[in-house]
N, C-alpha and C positions, 0 to 999 in steps of 0.2 A: 511512581509505581506504574507499571504497565497495566493495560486492561486485563491481561491474563492474571497478573498478580492480584489486582483488585477483585476479580471474580473468585479467585481461590480464597482470599481472606473473607470475602462476603459469605461464601459457602460454609466455611468453618464457623463463622459467627452464627449463621442460621442454625447449624447443627448444635452448637453450644446452647443457644437459647431454647431450642426444642427439647434438649435433655433436661431443662429446668421446668418444663411444663408438667403440671400434675398428671394430666391425662396421658402423657408420654411415659412418665416414670411408672405409672400404674400398669403399663403394658410391656411385658417382657419382650414381645416381638418387636415393638417400636424401639425399645432400648437397644436391642441387638442390632437393629438397622444402623445405629449410630456409634456403637462401640466396636473398635477393632478386636478381632479374636485374641490378639496379644496385649490387650489393654491392661494397664496397671495405674493405680492411683495411690498417692500418699495423701490421705485425708487431713483435714484441719485438726482432727483428733490425734493425728500421728499414726493412725492405723493404715496398713497396706491393704489395698483392695484389688481384686481382679474381676473378670467378667462374672464368674459364678457368685462371688460375694455381693457384687452390686445388684445382681438379679434377685438375690435373697432379700436385700435391704430395700429395694425400690418398691413403691406401692405400699409402704408401711404407714402412710398417712403423714409423714413428716413435712411434706410439701403439699399444702392444701390450697385450694382456691382462695380461702379466707386469709391465708398467710403466705402470699406469694414471695418468691425470691426476687429482690430488686437488684438489678445489674447496672453498674455505672463504670465509666471510664474504660470501656472495652476497646482494645486496639489489637491489631494483628500485623504480622510481618511474614513474608515468605522466606523460609530459611534455605530452601532448595526446591527445585521443581517437584510439586506434589507434597510438600511439607510446609505446614503453617503453624506458627506459634502465636497463641492468643494470651493476653493478660487482661484482667478486669477485677473489679471489686464486687462482691455479692454481700447483700444484707438480708438476713432472714431471722425473724424473731429476736431482734436486737443484737445479733452477732454479725460483725463485719469481718469478711475473709478476703484476702488477696489471693486470686486464683490464676493459675497458669496451665494452659493445655497445649498439647501438640496434636495436630490433626494430620492425617495422611490420606492421600487419594489412593483408593483401591479400585479394583474392577467393579466393586459394588457401590462405589461413590466415596464421599468423604466420611472418614471414621476417626473418632477420638482414639489416639494411641496412648497418651499419657496425660495425667492430670495431677495437680498438686494444689492444696489449699493451705494457706498460712494465716492464722488468726492475727488481727491487727489492733487488738485492744480497744 
């Protein structure tokens, strides 16, 4: 992996981890800094999300400092210049989910464009 690719993957990983922080999730402004305006998600529940529905749901207390989201096996690959695909497992309140995100570089920085979560039993 080139230095540029490594920097891209690292930037996407940092953004992904920030989105899981309770203090970021509680702030619509901070969430908007990390989500692409065209963001979509297929959640672990099967529900489809967009920016507006994510902003409504964040800050609802489901991710608290007492119950953090644990992330393991995170890896990333550059699909094309300015496009990074991440995969990882999250564990929260006994639920393990395999997650996949696509991040793209915009004029405002790295933003999550797509996310999907699949429960893993």
